[in-house]
C-alpha positions in Angstrom: 5.9 -21.9 -13.5 8.2 -18.9 -12.9 6.1 -15.7 -12.8 6.6 -13.2 -15.6 8.8 -10.3 -14.9 6.9 -7.1 -14.2 7.4 -3.7 -15.8 6.0 -0.9 -13.5 5.4 2.2 -15.6 4.9 5.4 -13.6 3.8 8.5 -15.6 4.1 11.4 -13.2 1.1 13.6 -12.9 -1.1 11.9 -15.6 -4.8 12.4 -14.8 -7.4 9.7 -15.5 -9.3 12.1 -17.8 -6.3 12.8 -20.0 -5.4 9.1 -20.4 -9.0 8.1 -21.0 -9.4 10.9 -23.6 -6.1 10.0 -25.3 -7.1 6.4 -25.6 -10.5 7.2 -27.0 -9.1 9.7 -29.5 -6.2 7.6 -30.7 -3.6 9.8 -29.0 -2.1 7.0 -27.0 -2.0 3.9 -29.3 0.4 1.9 -27.2 -1.5 2.4 -23.9 -4.7 1.7 -25.8 -3.4 -1.7 -26.9 -2.3 -2.5 -23.4 -5.7 -1.5 -22.1 -7.4 -3.9 -24.5 -5.4 -6.7 -22.8 -5.7 -5.6 -19.2 -7.9 -4.1 -16.6 -8.2 -0.3 -16.1 -9.6 1.6 -13.1 -9.3 4.9 -11.4 -7.4 4.6 -8.2 -6.5 6.9 -5.3 -3.2 8.6 -4.4 -2.0 9.5 -0.9 -2.0 12.8 1.0 -0.3 15.1 0.4 -0.5 14.1 -3.2 3.1 15.2 -4.0 5.7 13.3 -5.9 8.2 12.4 -3.1 5.3 11.2 -0.9 3.6 9.3 -3.7 6.6 7.6 -5.1 7.6 6.5 -1.6 4.1 5.0 -1.2 4.4 3.2 -4.6 7.8 1.8 -3.6 6.8 0.7 -0.1 3.0 0.0 -0.1 2.7 2.4 2.8 1.2 5.8 3.6 3.4 8.5 5.2 2.9 7.2 8.7 5.2 4.3 7.8 7.5 5.7 5.1 7.9 9.1 6.9 8.3 11.3 3.8 5.8 14.1 4.5 6.0 16.7 1.7 8.2 18.4 -0.9 9.4 20.7 1.9 9.4 19.9 5.6 11.1 20.7 8.9 13.5 18.0 10.2 12.9 18.2 14.0 15.9 16.1 14.9 18.4 18.1 12.8 16.6 21.4 13.3 16.5 22.4 9.6 14.4 22.6 6.5 14.4 19.8 4.0 13.5 20.9 0.4 13.3 18.4 -2.4 13.2 20.9 -5.2 9.8 22.6 -5.3 11.3 25.2 -7.6 14.7 26.7 -8.4 13.8 29.6 -6.1 12.9 27.3 -3.3 16.2 25.3 -3.8 18.2 28.6 -3.7 16.4 29.7 -0.5 17.1 26.3 1.2 20.6 26.1 -0.3 21.3 24.5 -3.6 23.8 22.0 -2.2 21.6 20.9 0.6 18.6 20.6 -1.7 20.6 18.4 -4.2 21.9 16.2 -1.5 18.5 15.8 0.2 16.8 15.0 -3.1 19.4 12.7 -4.6 20.8 10.9 -1.5 19.3 11.8 1.9 15.6 11.1 1.0 16.5 7.4 0.7 19.6 7.1 2.9 18.2 9.0 5.9 14.6 10.2 5.5 12.8 7.1 4.2 11.6 5.3 7.3 13.5 2.3 8.6 10.1 0.6 9.3 9.3 0.7 5.6 10.5 -1.8 3.1 10.8 -1.0 -0.6 10.0 -3.4 -3.5 13.7 -3.3 -4.4 14.7 -4.5 -0.9 12.0 -7.1 -0.6 12.7 -8.6 -4.1 16.5 -8.6 -3.4 15.9 -10.5 -0.2 14.0 -13.1 -2.2 16.8 -13.5 -4.7 15.1 -11.5 -7.5 16.6 -8.7 -9.7 15.2 -5.2 -9.8 16.0 -2.3 -12.1 14.9 1.3 -12.0 15.4 4.4 -14.1 15.0 7.9 -12.6 12.7 6.6 -9.8 13.2 8.8 -6.7 12.3 6.3 -4.0 15.0 3.9 -5.0 16.4 2.4 -1.8 17.6 -1.2 -2.3 20.4 -3.6 -1.3 23.1 -2.9 -3.9 25.8 -0.3 -3.4 26.2 2.2 -6.3 28.8 4.9 -6.7 27.9 8.2 -8.3 29.6 9.8 -11.3 29.8 12.9 -9.0 32.2 12.0 -6.2 30.6 14.4 -3.7 27.4 12.3 -3.7 29.2 9.2 -2.6 27.6 5.8 -2.5 23.9 4.9 -2.3 21.9 1.7 -1.9 19.6 1.0 -4.8 18.2 -1.8 -7.0 20.6 -4.2 -8.7 20.4 -2.3 -11.9 20.1 1.4 -11.2 20.0 4.4 -13.6 19.4 7.8 -12.1 19.7 10.9 -14.3 23.2 9.9 -15.4 24.3 10.3 -11.8 24.2 6.6 -11.0 24.5 4.0 -13.8 25.0 0.3 -13.2 26.3 -0.3 -16.8 27.0 1.7 -19.9 23.8 1.7 -21.9 24.5 4.4 -24.6 21.7 6.5 -23.2 22.1 10.3 -23.8 22.5 12.9 -21.2 19.2 13.4 -19.4 19.5 17.2 -18.5 20.3 18.5 -22.0 16.8 20.1 -22.5 14.1 19.3 -20.0 11.3 21.0 -21.8 12.1 19.1 -25.0 11.9 15.8 -23.2 15.5 14.7 -22.8 14.9 13.3 -19.3 12.3 10.8 -20.6 14.5 10.2 -23.7 17.2 9.1 -21.3 14.8 6.8 -19.4 13.5 5.3 -22.7 17.0 4.5 -23.9 17.8 2.7 -20.7 14.4 0.9 -20.8 15.1 -0.3 -24.4 18.5 -1.5 -23.3 17.1 -3.5 -20.3 14.3 -5.1 -22.3 16.6 -6.1 -25.1 18.7 -8.0 -22.5 15.7 -9.2 -20.4 17.7 -7.9 -17.5 15.3 -7.9 -14.6 12.4 -9.4 -12.6 11.0 -6.0 -11.8 11.7 -2.8 -13.8 10.4 0.5 -12.5 10.1 2.8 -15.6 9.5 6.3 -14.4 8.6 9.1 -16.8 8.6 12.6 -15.3 8.2 14.9 -18.2 4.4 14.8 -18.3 4.2 16.4 -14.8 6.7 19.1 -15.8 4.6 20.0 -18.9 1.3 19.8 -17.0 2.6 22.2 -14.4 3.5 24.7 -17.1 0.5 24.2 -19.5 -2.2 22.9 -17.2 -3.5 19.4 -16.6 -5.7 19.2 -19.7 -3.2 20.6 -22.3 -0.1 18.5 -22.3 -1.3 16.3 -25.2 2.0 16.2 -27.0 3.9 15.1 -24.0 1.4 12.4 -23.3 2.1 11.2 -26.8 5.8 11.1 -26.0 5.1 9.0 -22.9 3.0 6.6 -25.0 5.9 6.4 -27.5 8.3 5.7 -24.6 6.2 2.7 -23.6 6.0 1.8 -27.3 9.8 1.8 -27.4 9.8 -1.0 -24.7 7.4 -3.0 -26.9 9.6 -2.4 -29.9 12.6 -3.7 -28.0 10.7 -6.8 -27.1 9.6 -7.4 -30.7 6.1 -5.8 -30.6 3.2 -5.5 -28.2 2.3 -9.2 -28.4 5.8 -10.2 -27.6 6.0 -7.7 -24.8 2.9 -9.2 -23.2 4.2 -12.7 -23.8 7.3 -11.9 -21.8 6.1 -9.4 -19.2 3.3 -8.4 -16.9 2.7 -4.7 -16.7 1.3 -2.1 -14.3 0.9 1.4 -15.6 -0.2 4.2 -13.3 0.3 7.8 -12.2 1.4 8.9 -8.8 -1.1 11.8 -8.5 -3.4 14.0 -10.5 -3.3 17.7 -11.3 -5.8 20.6 -11.2 -5.7 24.1 -12.7 -4.1 27.0 -10.7 -6.0 30.3 -11.0 -4.9 32.0 -7.7 -1.8 31.9 -5.5 -1.6 32.5 -1.7 1.1 32.9 0.9 0.2 31.3 4.2 3.2 32.7 6.1 1.4 36.0 6.4 -1.0 34.5 8.9 1.8 33.8 11.3 4.1 36.8 11.0 3.4 37.8 14.7 3.8 34.2 16.0 7.3 33.3 17.2 8.1 29.7 16.4 5.4 29.1 13.8 6.9 27.8 10.6 5.0 27.3 7.3 6.3 24.7 4.9 4.2 25.1 1.7 4.5 24.0 -1.9 2.0 23.3 -4.6 -1.4 22.6 -3.1 -0.5 21.4 0.4 1.3 22.8 3.4 2.5 22.0 6.9 2.5 24.4 9.8 5.0 23.5 12.5 4.9 24.7 16.1 8.6 25.0 17.0 9.8 25.3 20.6 9.2 29.0 20.8 5.6 28.8 19.6 3.0 29.7 22.2 0.0 28.5 20.1 -1.4 25.0 20.0 -2.5 23.2 16.8 -6.1 24.3 17.2 -5.0 27.9 17.5 -2.7 27.6 14.5 -5.5 26.1 12.4 -8.0 28.7 13.5 -5.8 31.5 12.0 -6.6 30.0 8.6 -10.4 30.2 9.0 -10.8 33.2 6.8 -8.2 32.3 4.2 -9.9 31.5 0.9 -7.0 29.3 -0.4 -7.5 26.9 2.6 -10.2 24.2 2.1 -9.1 22.2 5.2 -6.8 22.6 8.1 -6.1 19.3 9.8 -4.7 18.5 13.2 -4.6 15.9 16.0 -6.4 16.5 19.3 -6.0 13.7 21.7 -7.1 10.3 20.2 -8.9 12.0 17.3 -8.1 14.1 14.3 -9.9 17.3 13.4 -10.7 18.7 9.9 -11.5 22.4 10.1 -13.0 24.8 7.5 -14.1 28.3 8.2 -14.7 27.5 11.9 -16.7 24.3 11.1 -15.2 21.1 12.3 -15.3 17.3 11.8 -13.7 14.9 14.2 -12.6 11.5 13.0 -10.6 8.4 14.2 -10.2 4.8 13.0 -12.4 2.1 14.4 -10.8 -1.1 15.7 -13.0 -3.1 13.4 -12.1 -1.0 10.3 -13.3 2.2 8.8 -13.6 5.5 10.6 -15.7 7.0 13.3 -16.9 10.5 12.1 -18.6 13.2 14.2 -19.6 16.4 12.5 -20.2 17.6 9.0 -19.1 14.7 6.8 -19.0 16.9 3.8 -15.7 18.4 5.1 -13.9 15.2 4.1 -16.0 14.4 1.0 -12.9 13.5 -1.1 -11.5 10.1 -2.2 -10.6 8.0 0.9 -10.0 11.2 2.7 -10.2 10.1 6.4 -7.6 7.3 5.9 -5.3 9.5 3.9 -5.6 12.4 6.2 -5.1 10.3 9.3 -2.0 8.6 8.0 -0.5 12.0 6.9 -1.1 13.4 10.4 0.6 10.3 11.9 3.7 10.9 9.9 6.4 11.6 12.6 7.8 14.3 10.3 4.5 16.1 9.7 3.7 19.5 10.9 1.3 20.2 13.7 -1.3 21.4 11.2 -1.7 20.0 7.7 -3.3 22.2 5.1 -5.2 21.2 1.9 -5.9 23.8 -0.7 -9.2 25.0 -2.1 -9.8 24.1 -5.8 -8.0 26.6 -8.1 -5.6 27.8 -5.4 -1.9 27.1 -4.9 0.4 28.0 -2.0 3.6 29.8 -2.9 6.8 27.9 -2.0 9.8 28.9 0.0 11.2 31.0 -2.9 7.8 32.4 -3.9 7.4 29.9 -6.7 4.1 28.9 -8.1 2.3 27.5 -11.2 -0.2 30.2 -11.8 -2.0 29.5 -15.2 -0.7 26.0 -15.2 -1.5 22.9 -13.0 -0.6 21.8 -9.5 -1.4 19.0 -7.0 -1.1 18.0 -3.4 -4.5 18.5 -1.9 -7.2 16.0 -0.9 -9.6 17.0 -3.8 -10.4 14.3 -6.4 -8.6 16.1 -9.2 -5.3 16.0 -7.3 -6.0 12.6 -5.8 -7.3 10.3 -8.5 -4.9 8.4 -10.8 -5.3 6.0 -13.7 -4.2 2.4 -13.0 -3.9 -0.3 -15.6 -2.8 -3.9 -14.9 -1.9 -6.4 -17.6 -1.1 -10.0 -16.5 -1.1 -9.2 -12.8 -3.8 -10.6 -10.6 -5.6 -8.4 -8.1 -7.5 -5.2 -8.2 -5.4 -2.4 -6.6 -7.5 0.7 -5.9 -4.8 2.9 -4.3 -1.2 3.5 -5.1 -0.3 1.9 -1.8 -1.8 -1.4 -3.1 0.6 -1.6 -6.0 3.6 -2.9 -4.1 1.7 -5.7 -2.4 0.1 -6.6 -5.7 3.5 -6.9 -7.3 4.8 -9.0 -4.4 1.8 -11.3 -4.6 2.6 -11.8 -8.3 6.0 -13.2 -7.3 4.6 -15.2 -4.4 6.2 -13.0 -1.8 4.5 -12.0 1.4 3.9 -8.3 1.9 5.5 -6.4 4.8 3.7 -6.6 8.1 2.3 -3.1 7.9 0.5 -4.0 4.7 -0.9 -7.2 6.2 -2.0 -5.3 9.3 -3.8 -2.7 7.2 -5.6 -5.3 5.2 -6.8 -7.0 8.4 
């Protein structure tokens, strides 16, 4: 029997507590109905728990050591320049609006996403199956698409590709996505495309990405975006309506619903660059609740010395760096050394409480092994955020990126899909298994 097509719903920034509360209170009736038919669990994101990193992990089934996307903002050593994926408008202006747009819309997939990683769209295309995606940032596929803006040129994406009106495989009648972000027009565009696709049963995999919840949670705080969560629920409900109702939707499709990361409240903001103003060649790339510190050619300090400069900084919970065959997690001068064991798990020496966060050794190790990572990685203390390149922050709202549980735990619901994924990196191999397709070698090696 041919496997059911899969709808993969990603609600950006949705926390487990918000979803669980909305289901219990009746605030998310569609998702509650799906939960009645499926299996719900809390799962773990990656580090840094920031959208470009997370969506790349969902698409590839890999941590950053394989997919090579390290942060929202990072230093491209080969090109000798900053890459900024749009931390804020101020950060985009500081990096250059044109460069930021091209890096975010084109280069992240065309140049930055590692050649050793394979996306769901690529793997399914190679197996003769059709994929569709709307607004999903990690979109690399096998089909050439031309942008409505000539300066963006062509990109490779899934067979059916709809990306903020900039790339559209067919005319769907969807409205303009950027009319009024705060009023929900981006997700309204995604919903119109989703209805169109479900009505035509036009895919084997459809990645339905809803970004408005994260936008609202940044502004209002992670526990206050109830209205937007209701809109997300209605967006999934629109897919069910297009199929003829929830029962018909589940008869036709298997579903995976998850978030890419959590969020936690921001009560304080810090600038890390001030710790390195007297150090030539030390570059801080910070955004949200994570940062990279790069030692460029002119820098006379090694990673340990760069990390030690943050010992007295209250916004820094952990400074992480590699030292020989081990990694070091440092907090206020205290250290924990860790490294993977050949038989699985991690060898740990020192105060284990320094990494007492969900799957922290594995997530931190992979982040440090990313070839585009800084020499020191920084995870923020609860309640703190790091100002970005333009001085932007979310004081009074919500943010994410660190190793702490609130940033790192996500809701994950599966309906009609076998397996029990407990991390966002396990979603892609779970979907491939549903279609009887072998996962990439890096997934199989990790499982071994």
